[in-house]
C-alpha positions in Angstrom: -29.6 112.0 71.2 -26.7 109.9 72.4 -25.9 109.0 68.8 -25.9 112.7 67.9 -23.6 113.5 70.8 -21.3 110.7 69.9 -21.2 111.9 66.3 -20.3 115.4 67.5 -17.5 114.0 69.7 -16.1 111.9 66.9 -16.2 115.0 64.6 -14.5 117.2 67.2 -11.8 114.6 67.8 -11.2 114.2 64.1 -10.9 117.9 63.6 -8.5 118.1 66.5 -6.3 115.3 65.1 -6.3 117.0 61.7 -5.2 120.3 63.3 -2.5 118.5 65.2 -1.4 116.7 62.0 -1.2 120.0 60.1 0.8 121.6 63.0 3.2 118.7 62.9 3.5 119.0 59.1 4.3 122.7 59.5 7.0 122.1 62.1 8.7 119.6 59.8 8.5 122.0 56.8 9.8 124.9 59.0 12.8 122.8 60.0 13.4 121.7 56.4 13.1 125.3 55.2 15.8 126.3 57.7 18.1 123.5 56.6 17.6 124.0 52.8 17.4 127.8 53.0 20.6 128.3 55.1 22.2 131.6 54.4 25.5 130.2 53.1 23.8 128.0 50.4 23.4 124.3 49.5 23.8 122.0 46.5 22.2 118.8 45.2 21.7 116.5 42.3 18.2 116.2 40.8 16.1 114.3 38.3 12.8 115.6 37.0 10.2 113.5 35.3 6.8 114.6 34.0 4.7 115.5 31.0 7.5 117.3 29.2 10.0 114.4 29.5 12.9 113.6 31.8 16.0 115.5 32.7 18.7 115.4 35.4 21.4 117.8 36.6 22.7 119.7 39.6 21.4 122.7 41.5 23.0 125.3 43.8 20.7 127.4 45.9 21.1 130.3 48.3 18.0 132.0 49.6 15.8 132.6 46.5 18.8 132.5 44.2 19.6 129.3 42.2 21.8 127.9 39.5 20.6 124.7 37.7 22.6 122.8 35.2 21.4 120.0 32.9 22.9 118.5 29.7 20.6 120.8 27.7 20.7 124.1 29.5 22.1 126.2 32.4 19.9 128.6 34.4 21.2 131.4 36.6 18.8 133.4 38.9 20.1 136.1 41.2 16.8 136.9 42.9 15.6 139.2 40.2 17.1 138.4 36.7 17.2 135.0 35.2 19.6 133.9 32.4 18.8 130.7 30.5 21.6 129.4 28.3 20.6 126.8 25.7 23.7 124.7 24.8 22.5 123.5 21.4 22.1 127.0 19.8 24.3 129.1 22.3 21.4 131.5 23.1 21.0 133.2 26.4 17.5 134.5 27.3 17.2 137.2 29.9 13.9 137.4 31.9 12.4 138.5 35.2 10.4 135.3 36.0 7.0 135.4 37.8 6.6 133.5 41.1 4.8 130.7 39.1 7.7 130.4 36.6 10.2 130.3 39.5 8.3 127.5 41.1 8.4 125.3 38.0 12.2 125.8 37.7 13.5 125.8 41.2 12.7 122.5 43.0 13.3 124.2 46.4 10.8 127.0 45.9 8.4 125.0 48.0 10.3 126.1 51.1 8.4 129.3 51.0 5.1 128.5 49.3 3.7 126.2 52.1 3.4 129.1 54.5 0.3 130.6 52.9 -2.8 129.2 51.1 -2.2 125.4 51.6 -3.9 122.8 53.7 -1.2 120.6 55.3 -1.1 117.0 56.3 1.5 114.4 56.9 2.2 110.7 57.4 5.2 108.8 58.7 7.1 106.9 56.0 10.3 104.8 56.1 13.2 107.0 57.2 11.1 110.2 57.5 7.8 111.8 56.6 5.6 112.5 53.6 4.0 116.0 53.7 0.9 116.7 51.7 0.1 120.3 50.6 -3.2 121.0 49.0 -3.9 124.5 47.6 -7.0 126.2 49.1 -7.4 128.1 45.8 -7.2 125.5 43.0 -6.4 128.3 40.5 -2.9 128.5 41.9 -0.1 127.3 39.7 0.8 124.5 42.1 -2.4 122.8 43.1 -1.0 120.0 45.2 2.3 118.7 46.4 3.8 115.7 48.2 7.2 116.2 49.7 9.1 113.3 51.2 11.6 114.5 53.8 14.2 112.3 55.6 15.1 112.5 59.3 18.0 114.9 58.6 15.3 117.3 57.2 16.6 116.9 53.6 13.8 116.8 50.9 14.2 113.6 48.8 11.2 113.6 46.5 9.0 116.6 45.5 5.9 115.6 43.5 3.7 118.6 42.3 0.5 118.8 40.4 0.0 121.7 38.1 -2.7 122.2 35.4 -0.6 120.1 33.0 -0.3 117.1 35.3 2.2 115.8 37.8 5.9 116.5 37.9 8.3 114.4 40.1 11.6 115.8 41.3 14.0 113.4 43.0 16.8 115.0 45.0 20.1 113.3 46.0 23.5 114.2 47.4 22.2 117.3 49.2 25.1 119.2 50.8 25.0 122.4 52.9 27.9 124.5 51.7 28.9 128.1 51.3 28.3 129.4 47.7 29.5 132.7 46.2 26.8 135.1 44.9 28.6 135.1 41.5 27.5 131.5 40.9 23.9 132.9 40.4 24.8 135.4 37.7 25.6 134.8 34.1 29.2 135.7 33.2 29.4 136.7 29.5 33.2 136.2 29.5 32.7 132.5 29.9 30.3 132.3 26.9 31.8 134.8 24.4 29.9 133.3 21.4 26.5 133.3 23.1 23.7 135.4 21.5 21.8 137.3 24.2 18.0 137.7 23.9 16.5 140.2 26.3 12.9 139.2 27.1 12.3 141.6 29.9 
């Protein structure tokens, strides 16, 4: 009977520590979301590596809007419409991306998805924390994530598992700065020879 009571006590303590750990992870993500998602905007450099190869570039974000630039393409997203300009053939595709598509293109989309449907955990690492998100429903597009966040609450590495494997995004040179809304919309005057393909 004593062993059974001890086992129950250990289980209760373990669950309590897990809940405390999850609450701490949520606090860190809440703070990070407020830094990254500031109303004025922010910019950063990034590199992405995964199953489909490697690429690097810059990103500007403001709320759920973003503008990502790599050597191959430029993507504008104004919160509803997305324009993707492929430099090699000068084509611009217009689309209204799904939540899942946005997550795969905007490395900062995680600042909203952690709030629902994920189990949270964290551990201390050099210079900050590593937050672990695990989807309660494994049919979700993003099934698991590890986000390394520094003491200034800037995300440095975002590693996400989707059905096609792991993708790692490394972020550097993060700067909070005011960005005009026009940055997130395609301006046809700047690309007069671009062929526009409407996929909506």
